[in-house]
N, C-alpha and C positions, 0 to 999 in steps of 0.2 A: 403586766410586766412593763418595765420602763423601756423607753425608746432606745436608750443606749445599750441595754441588755440585748434587745432584738438585733441591733446593729452588730454587736460583738459576736453573737451566735452566727449571724449571716456571714461575717467575715471569716470566722473559723471554718465554717462549711465550705466557703469559697476557696480557702487555702487548701483544704483537704482535696477538693476537686482538682485544683491546679497541680497538686502533688501526684495524684493518681492518674490523671489524664495521659501523661507520656507513656505510662506502662501499657495502655491500650492502643495508643497510636503507633508506637514503635515497638512492636512485640519482639522483633529479632535483634534489637539494639543491645549493645553491651554497655552498661553503666559501671565502669570500673572505678576503683578508688585508689587512694594512696597506699592502702594496706597491701594490695596485690603488687604494686610497683616496689614497695619496700621488700617484700618477700623475694622478688626476682633479683634485686640488688644483693641481698644477703646470700642468695644462692650463688651469685657470681663471685662474691668475695670469698666465701667458704662453702664449698660444695658438700662438706661433711657435716654441716650444721644440723642439729636436731632440736626442734622446738621443745621447750620445757614442759608444756602441757597441751592437751587438745581442747578445743572449745566444747562447752557443755551441749550447745545446740547450734547447728549450722543451718542458716536460712536455705530454703530449697533452691534459690537462684540469686544471682547478683542484683536483679531488679528488686526483689523483696528486701534484700539487705540495704539497698539504696533508699527504698521507701521507709524502712524503719529508721535509718539514720536521718532522713529528712524530717520525719515526724518528731524525732528527738530534738532536732535543731529548732523546729517550729515551737514545740512546747517550751523549750528553754528560753527562746526569744520572747515568748508570751509572758513567761514568769518574770523575766528581767524587765520587760516593758511595764508590767503590772506594778512591780516593786518601785520602779522609778516614778510612775504615775502617782502611786500612793505617797511617796516621799514628797513629790511636788505639791500635791494637794494638802498634805499635812503642814508643809512649810507655808503655803498660801493662807491656810486658815489660822495658823499660829499667830502671825504678826499683822 
């Protein structure tokens, strides 16, 4: 395996450890997001508001929801970084 592949795998594992560590260090912490705040504001504006639909699956806790969101962001950032890197290398080798 190439050295760069080993480095990439190590960095991905390190990112996962950094994401998961707060869940174990701060077990009683609440990691709230903008969705909850928006729901509160909507309730203040219109107390009779009924959501159009219910979620298919609700994460068991706010921490798990934050973890899934963070993983989604990390994967998206990795894909964007990969695409930009490929474009740069393609441009470099072209001319």
